[in-house]
C-alpha positions, 0 to 999 in steps of 0.5 A: 550478801546472801544469794537468796534470788539464786537459791530461789531459782534453784529451788524452783528448778528442783521443784519443777523437775520433781513435778515433771517426774511425778506427773509423768510417772503417775498421770501420764502412765495412767492415761496411757494405760487407760487408753491402751486398755480401752483400745485393747478391749475394743480390739478383743470385742471386735475379734470376738464378735467376728469369730462368734458370728462367722465361725462358731455357729457352724459348730451347732449345725455340724458344718464344722468339726470339733477339731476345726473349732479348736484349730480356729481358737488356737490360731486366734490365741496366738494372734491375740495372745489371749485365752479363748473359751467357747462355752454353752449358754449355761457356762459349760465348757465346749472347748478352749485354747489357753495361754501357757500357765492357764487352764479352763474349767469344765463349767464356769461357776456363777456364769452370767452373760450379763455381768459384762454390762454395757462396757463390753469388757471387765477386768479382774481374775474372772471368778478366780480362774487366773492368777493375774488380772485379765481383760475379759470380753464376751460375744454370744454365738447365735444359731437361728434366733437363739443363743447357743453359746458364748465366746470369751476372750481373756487377755492379760493386763500385763501385756498392756503394762508392757506396752505402756512401759515401751511407750513411756520410753520416748516420753521419759527421753522427751522429759529428760530433754526438757529437763536439760533445756531448763537447766540451760535456761537456769545457767543462762539466767545465772550469767545474764540476769543473776550475775549482773544483778549482783554487780548492780547490787554491789555497785549500789552498796559501794555508792551508798558507802561513798565509793563512787569510783566503783564501776559496773562492767557493761557487756550487753546492750539489753535492759540490764546493760542499760541499767548498768550504764545508767548507774555508772553515769550516775556515779560519775555525775555524783562524783563530779558533783561531790568534787564540785561541792568540795571545790565550791566549799574550798573556793568560798572558804578561801574568798571569805577568809581573806577579807575576814582576816583583813577586817579582823586584823584592822579592827584588832589593831584599831582596838588595841591602839596599834593604828592611831586614831588619825588613821582610822578613817583610812583603814575604815575605808579598807574595811568597807572595801572588804565588806563590799567584797563579802557582799558581792560574793554572797549576792553572786552565790545566791544568784547561782543558787537560784539556777542550781535549785531550778527556782529561777523564774524569768519575768519576761517583758518587752523593753528597750534594750538600748535604754537598759544599756544606757542606764547600766553604762551611766552607773559606771561613771564613778568607776571610769572617771578616775581611770580615764576610761570612756564607754562608747555606745554604738546604738541603733536609731529608735527603740529596739524592743526585746522580750526577756527578763529586764532585771536579769539582762541588766545584771548580764550587762553590769557584769560584762561592763564591770569585767571590761573595766576591771581588765582595761588599762587607764586611758582606754575605751570600752565599746558597747554595740547593738546589731539587729540580724534575722530577728535577733538582737546582738549586744557586744561589749568590747574592751582593749585590755589585757585579753584572755590567753587561748588556753583559758578561754574555755575555763572563764565560764567556770565558777570561781575561776580567775585568770592568772592575769587578773590576780595582779589587776583587780583582786575584788572579783569573786570569779562568779560574774561570767558564770552568772552571765552564761546561766542567765543567757542560757535560761533565755535559750540564747547564746553568748560567745567570746573573742579575745586576743592576749594583749589586744582585748576581749569582746563578749557577744550575746543574743536576745529575741526581738519583740 
């Protein structure tokens, strides 16, 4: 399987890193530069206005000497790291203090005090007098009510670029930390999301190919861990279902093969004359017996299929359970008489009305009584008792037969299960009777229990809701 999802996240991570670097190198740098340029221009204009209004006007009244003005401009040059030009109103240079490598003209060409406009500053080489871009601010020097001259301050843009580079250092460090944290996030995604998803995908692939023994390791208790545990549980259930289906097929094949083999053998023998005509009636009865076994097995399988496919719909009505018990018990007279087995009914006086599916409960009683007769010795008795307690009706079917070993009590409800003790007693059973009994009782939201002692007898007790 290609690591497409993994590659997508790596690609997204690299794109994210590129975008962060590109954005920082362009947008952030430009924003900082613009801000520094604006702050610098405001500072320069503020200083120019202060000097032009407080110090330079005295030059035109002879209160300050030329040397004093030069000294003032030189001091401000060092403080502002800029070139200062003091000019007359027509652009003629009075005096200046220049940065190293720069000089001032005697007369500024095309001097126009209005060229700065409302921005308070302009950028450029200022009429070609500088070799690099400068921020230029201008403030008028007034005496009385007339403008006598102007103070120009030129600050190199390179100083702003240097400040921008210094300010960008912590920004780049922060970007590096964010990049590292995002890398940690990518690693976390790899271990906590991507790897479990690969294991889950591999598990799905294994299950699809029929390998239900594959198990996803579960190390977390989050949604991924829950999904893994759910898939493991699903695999176990599918494996159990697969094993159960194989067992069903094997048991059905076994139980169908035996009577079919007998029927085929007897029919062939009768057809080729091996069995003489006078014995046909005897072997026809055997064939009829075997066909009844096949019919019972088919009926039981169809009944259980109703439960498996969730198609069982209980037709609950109100009826007298004791009347159903009497009717069902009477139907076994033909079976009990040859074996001299008696059925004793311990019923309550009057009607005992219950709310259940009459046909299904009659099937439960039939299977329990049939089992009791099957495992009872000749000249024995079977007791059916009805007890009412706490709004429930309890029906007990008790025999005095061979009993069920303790180790097999938990297995008797399994489909196709037959006790070893039954194999020599009666081979007609399909091993589905008790499974049907339990399914019917559970469908009614009721319970059934068994009490058995080997060699003494067995008692089944189930409950029903009183109407």
